[in-house]
C-alpha positions in Angstrom: 122.2 93.2 110.2 122.5 96.1 107.8 120.7 99.5 108.2 120.7 101.8 105.2 119.5 105.4 105.0 119.7 106.7 101.4 120.4 110.5 101.0 117.2 112.4 101.6 116.1 115.3 99.3 116.9 117.8 102.1 120.5 116.6 102.6 123.1 114.9 100.5 124.4 112.3 103.0 123.4 108.6 103.0 124.4 106.2 105.8 124.8 102.5 106.3 125.7 100.5 109.4 126.5 96.8 109.6 127.8 94.3 112.1 131.5 93.8 112.2 132.2 91.4 109.4 134.7 90.8 106.6 132.0 90.1 104.0 131.8 93.5 102.6 130.8 93.0 98.9 127.2 94.4 99.3 128.4 97.3 101.5 131.1 98.2 99.0 128.6 97.9 96.1 126.4 100.5 97.8 129.2 102.8 98.8 130.5 102.9 95.2 127.2 103.1 93.4 127.8 106.7 92.3 131.5 106.4 91.5 132.3 106.3 87.8 133.2 102.9 86.4 136.9 103.7 85.7 137.4 104.5 89.4 135.5 101.6 90.9 138.4 99.1 91.3 140.8 101.6 92.9 138.2 103.0 95.3 136.9 99.5 96.1 140.5 98.5 97.2 140.8 101.7 99.4 137.3 101.4 101.0 137.8 97.7 101.6 141.0 98.4 103.4 139.3 101.0 105.6 136.3 98.9 106.4 138.3 95.8 107.2 140.5 97.9 109.5 137.3 99.2 111.3 135.7 95.8 111.6 138.9 93.8 112.5 141.1 96.3 114.4 138.6 98.7 115.7 135.8 96.3 116.6 137.7 93.1 117.0 135.3 91.4 114.6 132.7 91.5 117.5 129.3 90.9 115.8 127.7 92.9 118.6 129.6 96.1 117.4 128.8 97.9 114.3 130.7 99.9 111.6 128.9 103.0 110.4 129.6 104.9 107.2 128.1 108.2 106.0 128.6 108.9 102.4 128.1 111.7 100.0 128.9 113.2 96.5 129.4 116.9 96.7 130.6 118.4 93.5 133.4 116.4 92.3 134.2 115.0 95.8 133.2 111.7 96.9 133.1 111.5 100.8 133.0 108.5 103.2 133.1 108.9 107.0 133.7 105.5 108.6 133.1 105.1 112.3 133.7 102.0 114.5 133.0 101.3 118.1 136.6 100.5 119.0 138.9 102.5 121.3 140.5 104.5 118.5 143.4 104.2 116.1 146.9 103.5 117.3 149.3 102.7 114.6 150.6 99.1 115.1 154.2 100.1 114.3 154.3 102.9 117.0 154.1 105.7 114.5 151.9 108.4 115.8 149.4 110.4 113.9 150.0 114.0 113.5 147.9 116.4 115.6 145.7 117.1 112.5 145.0 113.4 112.1 147.2 112.8 109.2 150.0 110.2 108.8 153.4 111.2 107.4 154.3 109.2 104.2 158.0 110.2 104.7 158.5 107.1 106.7 156.1 104.8 104.6 158.9 102.8 103.1 160.2 101.9 106.6 156.9 100.7 108.1 156.8 97.3 106.4 153.7 95.2 106.4 152.0 97.0 109.2 151.9 100.2 107.3 150.6 98.7 104.1 147.0 99.7 104.7 147.8 103.3 105.6 150.0 103.5 102.5 147.2 102.2 100.4 144.7 104.8 101.8 147.1 107.7 101.3 147.8 106.6 97.7 144.1 106.2 96.8 142.3 109.0 98.6 143.0 112.7 98.2 142.1 113.4 101.9 142.6 111.0 104.8 141.9 112.2 108.3 141.2 110.5 111.6 139.3 112.1 114.4 141.4 112.9 117.4 140.2 109.8 119.2 140.9 107.7 116.1 137.6 105.8 115.9 136.4 107.9 112.9 138.0 108.1 109.5 137.2 110.6 106.8 138.0 109.9 103.3 137.6 112.0 100.1 138.3 111.3 96.5 138.1 114.2 94.0 137.1 112.8 90.6 137.7 115.3 87.8 137.9 114.6 84.1 141.3 116.1 83.8 142.7 114.3 86.9 145.1 111.4 86.8 144.0 107.9 85.6 143.1 105.4 88.3 146.0 103.4 89.8 144.0 100.2 89.7 142.0 99.2 86.6 
């Protein structure tokens, strides 16, 4: 089941929630609908990684649990707030999150396969923050005309 709430005229945030699944194409299509074409592939990769992590690791692919996403475009910033019903984020390699919810990339080359998803998120998005409990992820991508070209095309 999918529930969608488009942004209302009085606020700029839309929302979608869906049962934990790895079939994410329609969800990604909606979440990327306002993203310029040249950024679609790169942001699809990043959002897919984040949503798969929420459904698989956060909710254990339990169809009774949902993943919720609030999304908005404010100025040149595209925002996604992803929340699952899991017990929170704990890095599988034992690397702890910083107190501000960030992940240090200084050790990214040492984390191997279990750090691949985190590395992808930090390469694609300009801001990546987890709530203190770790069950909510905030992603932001600034899209400016004079910014770098997408990594994925």
